[in-house]
C-alpha positions as CSV (number, residue, x, y, z in Angstrom):
1,M,0.0,-0.1,0.0
2,A,1.3,3.5,-0.9
3,Y,0.2,6.5,1.1
4,G,0.7,10.2,1.5
5,S,-0.2,13.3,-0.5
6,Q,2.5,12.7,-3.1
7,A,1.8,8.9,-3.6
8,V,0.8,8.2,-7.2
9,G,0.8,4.5,-7.3
10,V,2.0,1.2,-5.8
11,A,3.9,-1.7,-7.3
12,I,4.7,-5.3,-6.1
13,F,7.9,-6.8,-7.4
14,K,8.5,-10.5,-7.3
15,T,12.2,-11.5,-8.0
16,N,13.3,-14.7,-9.7
17,G,17.0,-14.4,-10.3
18,A,17.7,-11.9,-13.0
19,E,14.0,-11.7,-13.8
20,V,11.3,-9.7,-12.1
21,E,7.5,-9.9,-12.3
22,V,5.8,-6.6,-11.5
23,R,2.2,-5.6,-10.8
24,T,1.4,-1.9,-10.6
25,A,-1.7,0.2,-10.0
26,V,-2.0,4.0,-10.0
27,A,-3.6,5.7,-7.0
28,K,-7.0,6.2,-8.6
29,E,-10.3,4.5,-7.7
30,G,-11.0,1.6,-10.0
31,A,-7.5,1.7,-11.6
32,P,-6.6,-1.6,-13.3
33,I,-3.6,-3.6,-12.1
34,D,-1.0,-3.7,-14.8
35,S,1.5,-6.6,-15.3
36,Q,5.1,-6.2,-16.6
37,E,8.2,-8.4,-16.8
38,L,11.7,-7.1,-16.3
39,K,15.1,-8.5,-16.9
40,Q,18.4,-7.5,-15.4
41,G,20.3,-5.0,-17.6
42,K,24.1,-4.6,-18.0
43,E,24.3,-2.2,-15.1
44,K,24.0,-3.4,-11.6
45,N,20.7,-2.9,-10.1
46,V,19.0,-1.8,-13.4
47,Y,16.2,-3.7,-14.9
48,L,14.8,-3.4,-18.3
49,N,11.5,-4.3,-19.9
50,K,11.7,-7.9,-21.0
51,D,9.7,-7.2,-24.2
52,G,12.3,-4.6,-25.2
53,S,10.0,-1.6,-24.9
54,A,11.5,1.7,-23.6
55,G,12.0,2.3,-19.9
56,S,13.9,0.9,-17.0
57,V,13.9,0.7,-13.2
58,R,16.9,1.3,-10.9
59,I,16.6,-0.4,-7.6
60,T,19.2,0.7,-5.1
61,P,19.5,-0.4,-1.4
62,S,19.1,2.4,1.0
63,E,21.0,3.0,4.3
64,V,18.0,1.6,6.0
65,E,18.0,-2.2,6.1
66,G,15.3,-3.9,4.0
67,V,14.5,-0.6,2.3
68,T,15.2,0.4,-1.3
69,N,15.1,3.5,-3.4
70,L,13.8,3.2,-6.9
71,V,13.8,5.3,-10.1
72,F,11.4,4.5,-12.9
73,K,12.5,5.8,-16.2
74,S,10.2,6.0,-19.1
75,P,9.6,8.1,-22.2
76,G,7.0,10.1,-20.3
77,G,9.5,11.0,-17.6
78,D,11.1,9.8,-14.4
79,L,9.3,8.7,-11.2
80,G,10.8,7.9,-7.8
81,G,9.8,5.2,-5.3
82,I,10.7,3.7,-2.0
83,G,10.4,-0.1,-1.4
84,I,10.3,-2.5,1.6
85,A,11.8,-6.0,0.9
86,D,10.3,-9.2,2.2
87,G,11.9,-12.4,1.0
88,N,11.7,-12.3,-2.9
89,Y,9.0,-9.6,-2.8
90,L,9.4,-5.8,-2.8
91,A,6.4,-3.5,-2.1
92,V,6.9,-0.1,-3.7
93,G,5.2,3.3,-3.2
94,M,5.7,5.6,-6.1
95,A,5.7,9.4,-6.1
96,P,7.1,12.4,-8.2
97,G,8.9,13.9,-5.2
98,T,10.9,12.7,-2.3
99,K,8.7,13.9,0.5
100,D,5.2,13.0,2.0
101,F,4.8,9.5,0.8
102,G,5.6,6.0,1.9
103,V,4.8,2.3,1.6
104,A,3.4,-0.4,3.8
105,L,3.4,-4.1,3.5
106,Y,0.9,-6.2,5.4
107,H,0.7,-10.0,6.2
108,L,-2.7,-11.3,7.0
109,G,-2.9,-13.5,10.0
110,K,-5.2,-16.6,10.7
111,G,-7.5,-14.2,12.7
112,P,-8.8,-10.8,12.0
113,N,-5.2,-9.4,12.2
114,A,-2.7,-7.9,9.8
115,L,0.9,-7.4,10.7
116,G,2.5,-4.5,8.9
117,K,5.8,-2.9,8.2
118,W,6.0,0.6,6.8
119,V,8.5,3.3,5.8
120,V,8.1,7.0,5.0
121,A,10.5,8.6,2.4
122,G,13.4,10.0,4.3
123,A,12.8,8.2,7.5
124,P,15.8,6.8,9.4
125,G,14.1,3.4,9.9
126,T,10.9,1.3,9.4
127,G,8.0,1.0,11.6
128,T,5.7,-1.8,12.4
129,E,2.0,-2.1,13.4
130,E,-0.7,-4.7,14.0
131,L,-4.1,-3.9,12.7
132,T,-7.5,-5.6,13.5
133,I,-9.6,-6.1,10.5
134,L,-13.1,-4.9,11.3
135,T,-14.9,-5.4,8.0
136,V,-14.6,-7.4,4.7
137,D,-16.5,-6.1,1.8
138,G,-18.7,-4.0,4.1
139,E,-19.5,-7.0,6.4
140,K,-18.3,-7.3,9.9
141,V,-15.3,-9.7,10.1
142,S,-17.4,-12.2,12.2
143,A,-20.1,-12.4,9.6
144,A,-17.5,-12.7,6.7
145,A,-15.6,-15.4,8.7
146,S,-18.8,-17.5,9.2
147,K,-19.4,-17.5,5.4
148,T,-15.8,-18.8,4.9
149,E,-16.1,-21.3,7.6
150,S,-19.2,-22.8,6.0
151,A,-17.7,-23.0,2.5
152,P,-16.6,-26.5,1.4
153,Q,-12.9,-27.2,1.8
154,S,-10.7,-29.3,-0.3
155,A,-9.2,-32.5,1.1
156,G,-6.3,-31.9,3.4
157,A,-7.2,-28.2,4.0
158,G,-6.0,-27.2,7.4
159,D,-3.7,-30.2,7.8
160,D,-0.4,-29.1,9.3
161,K,2.1,-32.0,9.3
162,N,4.6,-29.8,11.1
163,A,2.3,-29.0,14.0
164,G,3.7,-30.3,17.2
């Protein structure tokens, strides 16, 4: 999730060696989610469009552990970004400037909780938070959960062979 008055979009990068899958959406209600594939360029930390179209993304580690700075270059102009790494994923908030925007990455728990990590452009570190989800699609979580619990499950659902 990207946030702040300067935020113009969000992207999720999934790395696979020298290739990267990207999903992006602009900060506009009803905006579609676009897909893009990148490949590593000749320069370190620079990724190019796999289909050969114009544009590139430079991903540079910041001084803050787990946070990256990005520059998206396209024929329409450059755009900056800040990202939070989590395994082979990178959540990116995009903005035209370097102030008043950030990005957050949440993991949904088994209950109505979401654990988040966030960073604001220019901050000396990341922050964390735990949210309680109150509604899903306009329904209170308890009502939405009961619909999920009554849905048929595939064989083996919920089995955990590593449970001790």
